[in-house]
C-alpha positions as CSV (number, residue, x, y, z in Angstrom):
1,X,14.6,-22.0,-1.3
2,X,13.5,-23.9,1.8
3,X,9.8,-24.1,2.6
4,X,10.5,-25.0,6.3
5,X,12.0,-21.7,7.3
6,X,11.1,-20.7,10.9
7,X,9.4,-17.3,10.8
8,X,8.6,-17.2,14.5
9,X,9.6,-14.0,16.3
10,X,8.2,-13.3,19.8
11,X,8.1,-9.6,18.8
12,X,6.2,-10.1,15.6
13,X,2.5,-9.3,15.3
14,X,0.4,-12.4,15.2
15,X,-3.3,-12.0,15.9
16,X,-5.0,-15.1,17.0
17,X,-8.5,-16.5,16.4
18,X,-10.7,-15.8,19.4
19,X,-14.0,-17.6,20.3
20,X,-15.4,-14.2,20.9
21,X,-15.4,-13.7,17.1
22,X,-18.5,-15.9,17.0
23,X,-20.4,-13.3,19.1
24,X,-23.4,-11.6,17.4
25,X,-21.5,-8.3,17.0
26,X,-19.2,-10.0,14.5
27,X,-22.0,-11.7,12.4
28,X,-22.0,-8.8,9.9
29,X,-18.3,-9.2,9.4
30,X,-18.6,-13.0,8.9
31,X,-21.5,-12.5,6.5
32,X,-19.5,-10.0,4.5
33,X,-16.4,-12.3,4.3
34,X,-18.6,-15.3,3.4
35,X,-20.4,-13.4,0.7
36,X,-17.1,-12.1,-0.8
37,X,-15.8,-15.6,-1.5
38,X,-18.2,-16.6,-4.3
39,X,-18.6,-13.0,-5.4
40,X,-14.8,-12.7,-6.0
41,X,-15.0,-15.5,-8.7
42,X,-17.4,-13.4,-10.9
43,X,-15.8,-12.4,-14.3
44,X,-13.8,-9.3,-14.3
45,X,-16.3,-7.5,-16.6
46,X,-19.0,-8.0,-13.9
47,X,-16.7,-6.6,-11.2
48,X,-15.9,-3.6,-13.4
49,X,-19.5,-3.0,-14.2
50,X,-20.5,-2.9,-10.5
51,X,-17.4,-0.8,-9.8
52,X,-18.6,1.8,-12.3
53,X,-22.1,1.9,-10.9
54,X,-20.7,2.3,-7.3
55,X,-18.3,5.0,-8.5
56,X,-21.0,7.0,-10.2
57,X,-22.9,7.1,-6.9
58,X,-19.8,8.0,-4.8
59,X,-18.9,10.8,-7.2
60,X,-22.1,12.6,-6.3
61,X,-21.2,12.8,-2.6
62,X,-19.6,15.9,-1.1
63,X,-17.9,13.8,1.6
64,X,-16.0,10.6,1.7
65,X,-13.7,8.9,-0.8
66,X,-14.3,11.1,-3.8
67,X,-14.1,14.3,-1.8
68,X,-10.8,13.4,-0.2
69,X,-9.4,12.5,-3.6
70,X,-10.6,15.8,-5.1
71,X,-9.0,17.8,-2.3
72,X,-5.7,15.9,-2.6
73,X,-5.5,16.3,-6.3
74,X,-6.4,20.0,-6.1
75,X,-3.5,20.6,-3.7
76,X,-1.1,18.4,-5.7
77,X,-2.1,19.6,-9.2
78,X,-3.5,23.1,-8.7
79,X,-3.0,24.0,-12.4
80,X,-4.8,20.9,-13.7
81,X,-8.2,21.4,-15.3
82,X,-11.1,20.3,-13.0
83,X,-12.4,17.8,-15.5
84,X,-8.9,16.2,-15.7
85,X,-8.9,15.8,-11.9
86,X,-12.4,14.4,-12.0
87,X,-11.3,11.8,-14.6
88,X,-8.5,10.7,-12.3
89,X,-10.9,10.5,-9.3
90,X,-13.3,8.4,-11.3
91,X,-10.6,6.0,-12.7
92,X,-9.1,5.7,-9.2
93,X,-12.4,4.7,-7.6
94,X,-13.2,2.2,-10.4
95,X,-9.7,0.7,-10.0
96,X,-10.2,0.5,-6.3
97,X,-13.6,-1.0,-6.3
98,X,-12.7,-3.6,-8.9
99,X,-9.6,-4.6,-7.0
100,X,-11.3,-4.9,-3.7
101,X,-14.0,-7.2,-5.1
102,X,-11.3,-9.5,-6.4
103,X,-9.1,-9.2,-3.3
104,X,-10.2,-12.5,-1.8
105,X,-8.7,-14.3,-4.8
106,X,-5.2,-13.6,-3.4
107,X,-6.1,-16.2,-0.8
108,X,-8.5,-18.4,-2.6
109,X,-6.4,-19.1,-5.7
110,X,-3.1,-20.9,-5.9
111,X,0.5,-19.7,-6.0
112,X,0.6,-20.5,-9.7
113,X,-2.5,-18.3,-10.3
114,X,-0.8,-15.4,-8.5
115,X,2.4,-15.9,-10.5
116,X,0.5,-16.2,-13.8
117,X,-1.5,-13.0,-13.1
118,X,1.4,-10.8,-12.0
119,X,3.9,-9.3,-14.4
120,X,7.1,-8.1,-12.8
121,X,9.5,-5.7,-14.4
122,X,13.0,-4.9,-13.0
123,X,13.2,-7.9,-10.7
124,X,16.9,-8.2,-11.6
125,X,17.6,-5.2,-9.3
126,X,16.4,-7.2,-6.4
127,X,18.0,-10.5,-7.5
128,X,21.4,-8.8,-8.1
129,X,21.3,-7.1,-4.7
130,X,20.6,-10.4,-3.0
131,X,23.4,-12.1,-5.0
132,X,25.8,-9.5,-3.7
133,X,24.7,-10.4,-0.2
134,X,23.0,-7.0,0.4
135,X,20.0,-6.4,2.6
136,X,17.0,-5.0,0.8
137,X,14.0,-2.8,1.8
138,X,11.3,-2.2,-0.8
139,X,9.9,1.3,-0.7
140,X,6.2,0.8,-1.4
141,X,3.8,3.7,-2.0
142,X,0.1,3.1,-1.2
143,X,-1.3,1.8,-4.5
144,X,-4.3,-0.4,-4.8
145,X,-2.4,-3.7,-5.3
146,X,0.1,-2.8,-2.6
147,X,0.2,-6.3,-1.0
148,X,0.6,-8.3,-4.2
149,X,4.3,-8.2,-4.6
150,X,5.1,-9.1,-1.0
151,X,2.7,-12.1,-1.3
152,X,4.3,-13.1,-4.7
153,X,7.8,-13.1,-3.3
154,X,6.7,-14.9,-0.1
155,X,5.0,-17.6,-2.3
156,X,8.4,-18.1,-4.0
157,X,10.2,-18.6,-0.7
158,X,11.6,-15.2,0.0
159,X,11.5,-14.2,3.7
160,X,9.5,-11.0,3.8
161,X,8.7,-8.7,6.7
162,X,6.6,-5.6,6.9
163,X,5.0,-3.2,9.3
164,X,1.3,-2.8,9.7
165,X,-1.2,-0.8,11.6
166,X,-3.9,-2.9,13.3
167,X,-7.6,-2.3,12.3
168,X,-10.3,-1.5,14.7
169,X,-12.2,-4.6,14.0
170,X,-10.2,-7.5,15.5
171,X,-11.9,-10.1,13.3
172,X,-11.0,-8.3,10.1
173,X,-7.5,-7.8,11.4
174,X,-7.1,-11.5,12.1
175,X,-8.4,-12.4,8.6
176,X,-6.1,-9.8,7.0
177,X,-3.0,-11.1,8.9
178,X,-3.8,-14.7,7.9
179,X,-3.9,-13.6,4.2
180,X,-0.7,-11.6,4.4
181,X,1.2,-14.4,6.1
182,X,-0.3,-17.4,4.1
183,X,3.1,-18.0,2.5
184,X,5.1,-17.1,5.6
185,X,7.0,-14.0,6.7
186,X,6.7,-11.6,9.6
187,X,4.4,-8.7,10.5
188,X,5.3,-6.1,12.9
189,X,2.8,-3.7,14.5
190,X,3.8,0.0,14.2
191,X,3.0,0.7,17.8
192,X,5.8,-1.8,18.7
193,X,8.4,0.4,17.2
194,X,10.8,-0.2,14.3
195,X,13.6,-2.0,16.1
196,X,12.2,-5.5,15.5
197,X,11.6,-4.7,11.9
198,X,15.2,-3.5,11.5
199,X,16.6,-6.6,13.2
200,X,14.6,-8.9,10.9
201,X,16.2,-7.1,7.9
202,X,19.6,-7.5,9.3
203,X,18.9,-11.2,9.8
204,X,18.2,-11.6,6.1
205,X,14.5,-10.7,5.7
206,X,13.5,-8.4,2.9
207,X,11.7,-5.4,4.2
208,X,8.4,-4.1,2.8
209,X,7.8,-0.6,4.0
210,X,5.0,1.8,3.2
211,X,6.1,5.3,4.2
212,X,3.6,7.7,2.7
213,X,0.7,7.9,5.2
214,X,0.3,11.0,7.4
215,X,1.3,10.1,10.9
216,X,0.9,13.6,12.4
217,X,3.3,16.5,13.1
218,X,5.2,14.9,16.0
219,X,6.5,12.0,13.8
220,X,6.9,13.9,10.5
221,X,8.7,16.5,8.6
222,X,7.1,18.9,6.1
223,X,8.7,18.5,2.7
224,X,7.6,19.0,-0.9
225,X,4.9,16.7,-2.2
226,X,3.9,17.5,-5.8
227,X,2.9,21.2,-5.7
228,X,2.3,21.3,-2.0
229,X,4.0,20.1,1.2
230,X,3.2,16.9,3.2
231,X,3.9,15.6,6.7
232,X,6.3,12.8,5.7
233,X,7.9,10.2,7.9
234,X,11.7,10.8,7.9
235,X,12.6,7.3,9.1
236,X,13.5,5.6,5.8
237,X,17.0,6.8,5.9
238,X,17.5,5.7,9.5
239,X,16.0,2.3,8.8
240,X,18.3,1.9,5.7
241,X,21.4,2.9,7.6
242,X,20.6,0.8,10.7
243,X,19.7,-2.3,8.7
244,X,22.6,-1.8,6.3
245,X,20.1,-2.2,3.5
246,X,19.6,-0.9,-0.1
247,X,16.2,0.8,-0.7
248,X,14.5,-0.3,-3.9
249,X,11.3,1.6,-4.9
250,X,8.5,-0.3,-6.5
251,X,5.2,0.7,-8.1
252,X,2.4,-1.9,-8.0
253,X,-0.5,-1.6,-10.4
254,X,-3.8,-3.3,-11.0
255,X,-5.5,-3.4,-14.5
256,X,-9.2,-3.2,-13.9
257,X,-9.9,-4.4,-17.5
258,X,-7.9,-7.7,-17.3
259,X,-7.7,-8.3,-13.5
260,X,-3.9,-8.7,-13.8
261,X,-1.2,-7.1,-11.6
262,X,1.9,-5.3,-12.6
263,X,4.9,-4.5,-10.4
264,X,7.8,-2.3,-11.5
265,X,11.0,-2.6,-9.4
266,X,13.4,0.3,-9.8
267,X,17.1,0.5,-9.0
268,X,18.2,1.4,-5.5
269,X,17.9,5.0,-4.4
270,X,21.4,6.5,-4.7
271,X,22.7,8.1,-2.7
272,X,20.6,6.9,0.2
273,X,20.5,7.7,3.0
274,X,21.3,11.2,2.0
275,X,22.9,13.9,4.2
276,X,19.6,14.9,6.0
277,X,16.3,13.3,7.0
278,X,14.5,16.0,5.0
279,X,16.3,15.0,1.8
280,X,15.5,11.3,2.5
281,X,11.8,12.2,2.8
282,X,11.9,14.3,-0.3
283,X,13.4,11.5,-2.3
284,X,10.5,9.2,-1.4
285,X,7.9,11.9,-2.3
286,X,9.7,12.6,-5.6
287,X,9.5,8.9,-6.5
288,X,5.7,9.0,-6.0
289,X,5.4,12.1,-8.1
290,X,7.3,10.6,-10.9
291,X,5.2,7.4,-10.9
292,X,2.0,9.4,-11.0
293,X,2.9,11.0,-14.3
294,X,1.7,7.9,-16.3
295,X,-0.5,6.1,-13.8
296,X,-2.0,8.5,-11.2
297,X,-5.2,6.5,-10.8
298,X,-3.2,3.7,-9.2
299,X,-2.4,5.8,-6.2
300,X,-4.7,5.9,-3.1
301,X,-5.8,9.5,-3.5
302,X,-8.8,8.8,-1.2
303,X,-6.5,8.6,1.8
304,X,-6.1,11.7,4.1
305,X,-2.6,12.2,2.6
306,X,-2.6,15.9,3.6
307,X,-4.5,15.8,6.9
308,X,-1.7,17.4,8.9
309,X,-1.3,21.0,7.8
310,X,1.4,23.3,9.1
311,X,-1.2,25.9,10.1
312,X,-3.4,23.3,11.7
313,X,-6.3,23.6,9.3
314,X,-8.4,20.7,8.1
315,X,-8.7,20.8,4.3
316,X,-11.0,18.0,3.5
317,X,-14.2,20.0,3.9
318,X,-13.2,22.4,1.2
319,X,-15.5,22.9,-1.8
320,X,-13.7,21.8,-4.9
321,X,-14.8,22.8,-8.4
322,X,-15.5,19.8,-10.8
323,X,-16.0,21.8,-14.0
324,X,-14.1,24.6,-15.7
């Protein structure tokens, strides 16, 4: 594939470096980024050891990451024994911390390193769709190595586009966007709407879409999610139809023992879009539920997945039992 593709789009999201980033208020961010560079090259066993220590401390807190994960798991798996849920929380946080310590390597190491450390299963589903001349959107749940597959495909010359939500810290946002686009592609900010994203897919870009965050009651439909209900974006079917694209679900995993990545690509959702937005949203949630049967610790249970409740209550202050 050509390495000279023009990815410019005036509607794409492209944060620029600002001289204001050198101001004292950003020195802490710079220090953190500079420290993370040599730190990321430590052996995986060191990262995992530190991750376990940090997890043990976080697990004692009644607020924050562990608490949100406990609440989510309690609502999604109400019949699961408390110690089983605690095991998932612990493994989730160890996986997360180990991955984040190694995150800079995605930029600092080479394309070959990324390819050698990523195992992809089911890639033929994507390749066959492209050979048939079909547009493709990857349905990507929030797992810890969520960016890896998009970066791998981009490094191999595939035109990739995705939608992002900007961070509060503009320096961190600039650095993150530089990493995501180091091999090319386009980013579109969610506040700019989905039309530019759809147009890019119609123009031949492969979409990378993360649909499982809670965006509030006005933008969502309440559909089944494990044993509970979740405010779910119903736009996937609309995007698929408008872009005339097949929707291929993927599940990205990170092995905190080896530091390697695994991506499973599944056949296109069929039929999709379905007859209703509710059924479209349910199909997405069902895929996440199925993937969590074997590898629940890869999912970002620490997010406020269930923040929007139909009765308006806030569930993340609830006391959750940790022992039977």
